[in-house]
N, C-alpha and C positions, 0 to 999 in steps of 0.2 A: 227423798234427797234430790236435790235439785241436779240439772246435768252437769253444772260446772262442779258441784260439789262430788259427783259421782266420778267426775274425771280427774279432779284432785286425789280421791282416794285411789284410783287406779293407777294414778302417776306415783303414789308413794309405795303402793304394793309391787310396782315394777310390771305391771301388766301391760302398760303403755309408755311411751317414754320417747325422748327426741336426743339424738346422740349430739349434745353440745359440744363436749369435749373432744369427741373425735373429729368433729368439723372445725377444730378451733382455728386452724390456719385461715378459713375463710373470714372469720369474725376479726383475727387480727389484721387481715388486709382491709376489711372494711373500715376498722377503727383508724386504723394508719391513713387512709383515704381522707376520713373526716376530719382528722386532727391536723393533716397537712392542709387542707381546706381552711380550716380555722385559723391556722398560723399566717397562712399567705392574706388572708383577710385583715388578720390583725396588721401585717407588715405593710399592707398596702393602703388599706383604709385608716388604720389606726382607731383608737378609741376616742370619742366624742366625750371630754372630760367636762363635767359640770363645773357649774361657777363656784362652787363649794371648794374644788381643787384649783382653780386658776384664779379666782379673785374677780371682782366686778361689782355691778349693781343689779339688784332686782327691782322693777317698779310695778306697783299694782294700781289698776285702774278700777273705777267704779264701772257701772253698766254703760255700755256705749253701743251704739249702732255701726261702729267701723267695722269691716272684716279683718280677719287674723292676717290675711295678706298684706292690707292696707296698713295695718299697725306695724308689721314687720318692715315694711318699705320704709315708713316716715322713721321707726327708731334707728334703722341703719343709716338713714339719711342725717339724721341729727348727731349720731354719735361717730360715725364714720368706722363702727365696729360691726361684726355679724352678731345679729338678735335672734335670739329664740323667744317664740310668743306661743303662750299656752292660752286658750279661752277657759274661763272659770264657770263654774256652775251658776253664778249669779248674774252672768253675763259680761262680767268684768273681763280683764286682761292681764296676763302676768308677763312681763317682758324682762327677758332675761339678757344682760349685754355684759360680755367679759372684757377686761382689760380698762375698765373705768376706775379712777380714785375719787377721792372727796371733791376734789376741785373740777374735775371733768363731769361729775354726775349731777351736780345743781343744774349747770346750764343745759344739759341733756335733758332733764326733768322738764323745764321750763320750755324748751322747744317741742317737746314732744306733747306737752299740755296744750300748745297752741296749735299744732298740727291736728290733734285730734277733737279741738274745740272744747275743752274742758278747763275747768280752773285747775291752777297748778298745786291748790291744797286738796282737789279729789284724787291725787297719785300719791300714792305712799311709796318711800323709797328706801331699800336696805343696803347697805355695804358690806361686802363678805371680803375678806381679806385673805391672800392666797396661803399665808402662814397657818391658818386654821385648817385648811384642806391638807397641807402636808402634813401635819399632825395627825390627822385622820387616818391619812394614807399610811403613814409610819406604823401607827397602832394597829390598822388591819394587817400589815405584813407581819408584824410582831405577833399577832394573835394568830395567823396562819401558821407561823413557824413552830409555835408552841404546840399548837393542836396537832400538827404534823408528826412532831417528835412523840407526844403523849399516845397518839394512835398506834404508832410503829411499836413502842416499847410494850404497851397495854398487849397487843396481839401477838408480839413475842412472847410474852410470858402466858399469856391464855391460852395460846394455841402453840405457834412454833413461828420461827423467822420468816420462813417461806411465804406463809400467810400474811404476815406482816408486809412483807415485799410486795406481794400481790396486790394487797387491800392500798398501798401508797401509790402504785401504779395507777390502779383504778381511779384514784381520787384526784390525781394529776391530769390523767385522761378527762375526767369529768370538768375540772376548772378550765383547761384548755380549750375544749369545746365550748363551754358556756362563754367565756371572753371574746373566742372568736366570732359567737354567735352577734354579740353586742358590737363588734365590729362591723360586722356584714349588715346587719339590720340599722346601724347608726344610731341607736338609742343612746340618750346621755348617761354617764358614769356618774352617780350621785353617792353620798352615804348610803342611802336605801339600796343601791346596787351592791356596796360592799356587805351590808347586813345579809341580804338574798344570798351571797356568796358563801359567806361563812355559814349560814343556816343550813344550805344543801350538803354541806359535808357531812354533817350528823346523818341525815336523809340518805346519802349515798353509801354510807357504812352498814346501814340498818340490816338491808337484805343480803349483803356480804357476810355479816357477821352470823347471820342465821343459817346460811349455807354452810360456812366454816364450822359451826357448832354440831350440825348434821354429820358432815365430813369426819370431824374430829372423833365423834361415836362410832361411826362406820367403818373406820378404819383401826378401830382399836383391835390388837392382836392380828393385825392383817397378815403377819409373815406366817401365822401358824394355819393358813387354809391355802388352797391352790385352786380355788373357784373363780375368785376376780382379782383384776391387777387394780392398782391404785386408780389409775384413770376411770375406771370403770366403776369404782364406789364413788369417786368423785361425781360422776355424771348421774348417778342414781341419787345422791344426795340433793343434787341440783333439780333433777326431775320432782323430788318429793316436796320440795319447797316452791316450786313453780309458780302454782296457783295461788298459794299464799302471797308471793312477791306481785304478782299482776294485779291482786286484790287490793293490796295497800297502797301500791303506786298510783291506780286508778283512783281510789278514794282521795289520796293526796292530790292529785293533779286537777280533780273538778273544782274545787274551790278557787285555786290558783288561777286555772282557765276563766273562771268567771270574773277575778280581777283584771286579767290580761285582755279579754277579748271584749267583755261587756263594760267593766269599769274604766278600762283604758281606751278601748276602741269606740264603742258605741255612746257611752256617756260623756266621752273625752276627757276622763280625769287623768290627763297625762301623767301627773306625778306617780300614780300606780304603778306605772309601766316600768319604774325605775328598779321596784324590787319583784315584781311578779313575772317580768321575763327572765331573771335570773333563776327565780324558783321554779318555773316551768321548765325551762332548759336543762337545770341542773338535775331536777326529780327525774326527767326522762332520761337523761344521760346515766344517772345513777343506777336506775334500773336496768338499764342496757349492761353497764359494765358489771353490775354484779352476777349477770347471768353469763355473758358471752366473754369478759375478760378476767375476772377476778379468779373464778375456779378454774378455767382452762390454764390459767399461769400457775396456780399452785400445783395441778397435775404436771404439767411441763417441768417445774422445778423440782417436783418429789421424784418423778420417773428417773432423774439423774442419780438419785441415791444408789448405791450399789445394792442394798437389800431390796429394794424396789426393781432393779434391774433382775435381779436373781429371782424374785417372785414371777415377774412378767414370764422370765424364761420357763420356769416350772409351769405356769398355768397354761402357756401355750404348748407345752411338750405334753401336758396331759390331755388337752382337747384334741391335738393332733393324733394321739395313741387312741382315744376314744373313737375318733372319727374312722381310724384305719379299722377298727373293729366293727364298725357299722352301727356304733349307738347313735341314738338319737339326741342332740344336744338340746339345752333348753333354750327358752324364748330369746334369753340374753347372749347365747352362743357357749355358756359354759356347760360342763358335763359334770353330774353328781354333786354332793353336797357334803361338805367337810364341816358344818356348822353343828354346834351342839344341840340335842334336843332335849325336851322335857318328857315326863313320865307318859303323857299322851301322844308322843311322836311328833309335836309340832317344832318348827324351827325357833330358835330362838336366837336369830340374827339381830345385831344391835342395829340402832335406828339409821337409816340411810343405805344399809345393805339389804337390799331388798330380794326376797326369795324368787327364783324363776318358776317357769311352769314345770309341774312334775312330769317324770317319764314313764311312759308306759314300759310293760315287760317285754320279752321278746317275743316277735310274732303278733303283738297287739299293739303296737306304736300307732299313734294317732287315729286307732279305732274308737268310735263311741261304745260306751257300755250298753249292756243289753243283750238279749238272746240273739245268737248266729242264726241266719236262716240259710 
């Protein structure tokens, strides 16, 4: 078994782990800081809306020896508007100018052809009306609202309302960060960006639902035992799926990183940036929120339940009494086992509730087996 696979098995069995839920205030603070940065960037710099949303004209030229900077300068001088220029793979140029209509697009095309030293017929033009972009935006908002409602309803039915609320907060967290990064980086918002944003919602929920499923199984009949609190079982469920979450996220990020850094950066295919940046940031934020936000939020909400408060009080009282007697606690801090066992004496704890280290008898705690000398 590989070292990573061995680590995953040890995480699942509870032999090793990290207290994600116990340190949740750190993650909340970090998320708030990142979210505030994203909101400030959005408020100060704003989003660079593509021509599909604002309307304008797109001019495409054949192969030319003129530089991108020179084409941009000539285009802005001819139109009087800000121009966005992208170099195409065949050596041509794509010039995007917002705010042009039919009456102004043709004169700009002729002037641009003259300045670049090409024939007007060698430049193709395409007009985009702002109404089309408005329709796309409205449909995107409608799809997002429907998706959010369906997610909350499904999670509330399949799990419980606390998990639905935590998943919704995690989704809003991911979207806010992604949109804020777009504002800070200055990438254009195009229909490809909208598609990327809608796509990451499913990825963002994937790891969260996996952890929630383990937590649901692990917390079954939780009030019938006094070994773990709800937060501890939530943390064990999270550790049990940690390696799986990391593996799936890394595998998903690799091809997206190829699109963003190689396709958009090295090869100069700027149009790939529209969708790849939203996917890359959204996938990374979704993996973060499923581990550091969603599950700790569920634990916070659940611990306010009167039954969970009573359970926590019983668990802590039992541990205090055991420590007062000098009993050695398990690796997780719990003492004793209230779990059912099979005929062979093996624990039959549900998935997510992992058994801690067995304790030695009186006078032999921590001593290795073997003959005394």
